[in-house]
N, C-alpha and C positions, 0 to 999 in steps of 0.2 A: 613774763606773763603776756606781754604784747605779742610775741611770736605765737603763743598758744591761741590767742584770740584770732590771729590771722588764719591759722589752720582751721579753727572752728568756723570762721566766716567762709573760708574756701570750701569746707565740707558742706556747709549749708547751701552754697551756690551750686555745688556739683550734685547734690542729692535732690534739688528741686529742678523743675523744668528750666533749662537754659537755652537761649537761642545761640549763644556763642560758646564754643568749647574752651575749656581751660587749657593752659599750656601743660604738656605732658609732665613736666617737672612738678607742677602743683598736684597733679593726679597721684604721682608717686608719693609726695609728701603727705597728702591727705589719707590715702588708702593703703600705704605701705605696711603700716602696723597691723591692719586687719588681715591683709593677705599673708603676712608672716605668721600670725596666730593660726590661721587656717592651715598653712603648710606644716607648722610644728605639730598641730593636733593630729593631722592625717599621717604625716611621715615620721615624726619624731625630730628631735633637735639636730641630729647629724645631717639629714638630707634636706632639711627645711630651707636652709640658706640657698642651696643650689636651685631648688624648686621656685623660691621667691625670685631669684635672678632670672630664671627661664620664663617665669610668668610675665615679668615686666619687659623682657626682651621681645616676647611674642606680642604683648600688648602695644609696645611702642611701634612695631611694624604695622599693626592693624588699626591703630588709633586714628590715622587720617580718614579712614573709611567709616568710622563709627558715627552713627547719627548724633547730632548735638543733644537730642533729648533722651538719649539712652541712659539707663541706670548703670553708671560706671562701676560702682561697687559690686553689683551682681555680675557684671561682665568680667571683672577681674577675678572674683571668686570662682566663676565658671572656668576661666583659664587656669587658675591655680589647681582646681579639682582635676582637670585634664592632665596637667603637668605632674600631679601627684600620682595619678594612674600610670603615666608613662614611667615615672621613677620606680614605682612598685614593680611594674613588669620588667624593667631593666634589671632591677635587683634580683629578681627571680631567675633571670637568664645568666647572671654572672656565675662563673665557676667558683666553688669554694674549696680552697686548698685544705687537704685533710692532714697533712703532716706539720702544718704551722698553725699555732693558735691565733685566732683573730685578734686584731688590735682592739683595745677597748676605746670607745669613743668618749669624748668629754661629756660630762653629765649635762642635763638640761640647764637652761639659764637659771640664774639664782631666783628669779621671780616666779618660777614654776615649782609646784609641790610635786616631788617625784612620786609620791604615793597616788596622788590624783592622776598624774600622767599614766601611771601603771594601770590604775582602775579604768581609765578611758581606753587604754590599749586592749583591755580584756573584753570590751563591748563588741558585739557583732558588728560587722562593717557598716550596715545600713544605719544602725543606731549611732555608731560613732560619727559617721558623716553627718547625720541629721543634727546631732548635738553640736558638732563643730560648725556647720554652716549656719545654723540658726542662732546659737548662743554666742559663739566666738566670732563668726563672720557677720552677724547682724542681719542676715537675710530673712525676709518673711517666708512663711511655709510654702507659699505658691512658687517662689523661686527655688527653694530647696527641692521641691518636687520636680521642677524642671531639670535640675542638675542630676538628681538621683533616679528620675523616671518614676512615674506614678502620680498619685493625686496629692493635693495639699493636705487632705485628711490623713493619708498614709504617712506623709512626712511628719505631721504633727504627732501621730501615734508613735512613730519610731523615735522621735526626740523625747517624747514623754516616757516611753519605755526605757530609753537610755538614761535619762535623769533618774528614774526610779531605781534602775539597776545600780547607778553610781551611789545613790543614797543608801542602798542595801550593802554594797560591797566596799565602799570607801570608808575605812574604819578610823580615819584620823579624828582625834578628839576635837579638832577645830574644823568641823564639817561645814563651817561658814563658807568655805571655798566653793561648794556646790551652790549654796544660796546666792553667793555673789556672782557665780557663773550664770545662774538663771535670771538674775536681776540686772545684768550688765547691759548698759546702753539703751534701756527702754525699748527692747526689740518689739516690733509690731507683729502681731499674731494674726 
């Protein structure tokens, strides 16, 4: 319990204006789970770990030049977004052998609902990314708009349309998953 309060205190220190930067190890401990959730939602469980690693390698290289008062979480989610785009583009360029069946990847982590993941994958890209960055990444709509391009109102509309589509298409009898997704972390709007 004490370690959890240390992480909570560290997150509070990094999300408010700070005059002194936290050690990078603390940044990884505080924001690692958020970045992994974003990577999993955008890329799926198979490629998420690689994108997470690439995100923090890039962040570690750029961290010394980051201003002390920067929003670290938004910065990391932006890097993760770009790494996800890179991974998607690289995947499209890879040759697919036709005479060999593709290997099946391990399923999503046990904490994920496969039906909800599938429903999220069926959303149009802008809606999927808006839902991911706002509800899973915890970013305000203005920062989501900065990542996706467009206005905060457009990002809000995409996220709302995505959540509405999930509510219509996600047929799990325990649709509390969407309710908990939208209530996660007290996201500022």
